[in-house]
C-alpha positions as CSV (number, residue, x, y, z in Angstrom):
1,M,-11.9,-9.4,11.4
2,T,-14.2,-6.5,11.9
3,I,-15.0,-3.8,9.3
4,K,-13.4,-1.2,11.5
5,K,-10.1,-3.1,11.7
6,L,-10.3,-3.7,7.9
7,V,-10.8,0.1,7.2
8,V,-8.0,1.0,9.6
9,D,-5.7,-1.5,7.9
10,F,-6.6,-0.2,4.5
11,V,-6.0,3.5,5.4
12,T,-2.7,2.6,7.1
13,V,-1.4,0.6,4.1
14,F,-2.7,3.2,1.7
15,A,-1.0,6.1,3.5
16,V,2.4,4.4,3.8
17,T,2.3,3.2,0.2
18,L,1.3,6.6,-1.1
19,I,4.2,8.3,0.9
20,V,6.8,5.8,-0.3
21,C,5.6,6.0,-3.9
22,V,5.7,9.8,-3.9
23,I,9.2,9.9,-2.5
24,V,10.4,7.2,-5.0
25,T,8.9,9.0,-8.0
26,L,10.2,12.4,-6.8
27,L,13.8,11.1,-6.3
28,G,13.7,9.1,-9.6
29,N,12.6,12.1,-11.5
30,L,15.3,14.3,-9.8
31,I,18.0,11.8,-10.6
32,V,17.0,10.9,-14.2
33,H,15.4,14.1,-15.5
34,G,16.7,16.8,-13.1
35,A,13.1,18.0,-12.5
36,S,11.2,17.6,-9.3
37,S,7.9,16.2,-10.4
38,I,5.7,13.6,-8.7
39,D,3.8,10.9,-10.7
40,W,0.5,11.1,-8.7
41,E,-1.4,8.8,-11.0
42,T,1.0,5.9,-10.4
43,S,1.4,6.7,-6.7
44,V,-2.3,6.6,-6.0
45,R,-2.8,3.5,-8.2
46,F,-0.2,1.6,-6.2
47,A,-1.6,2.8,-2.9
48,I,-5.1,1.7,-3.7
49,L,-3.9,-1.7,-5.0
50,F,-1.7,-2.4,-1.9
51,G,-4.4,-0.9,0.4
52,I,-6.8,-3.6,-0.8
53,I,-4.4,-6.6,-1.3
54,V,-2.4,-6.4,2.0
55,P,-5.3,-6.4,4.4
56,W,-7.0,-9.1,2.3
57,I,-4.0,-11.3,2.6
58,E,-3.7,-10.7,6.3
59,T,-7.4,-11.6,6.7
60,R,-6.9,-14.8,4.7
61,R,-3.8,-15.7,6.7
62,S,-5.5,-15.2,10.1
63,N,-8.5,-17.4,9.0
64,I,-6.3,-20.4,8.3
65,T,-6.4,-22.9,11.1
66,P,-3.4,-25.1,11.7
67,L,-3.8,-28.9,11.2
68,A,-4.1,-30.9,14.3
69,S,-1.2,-33.4,14.7
């Protein structure tokens, strides 16, 4: 896997995770507290975490060679 693909995968996963976390925290706060506030700290933390872990798992999965039978 090239560095360029790794960076593109990180940015893609980061963006999707950040958007989903923002929507979930906004809706959760609207339902529970009645206030429209976004928990940016948690959203960015999850986005960074998933942005690192998901491309790493995909890289590890693509490097595994099947056993010859």
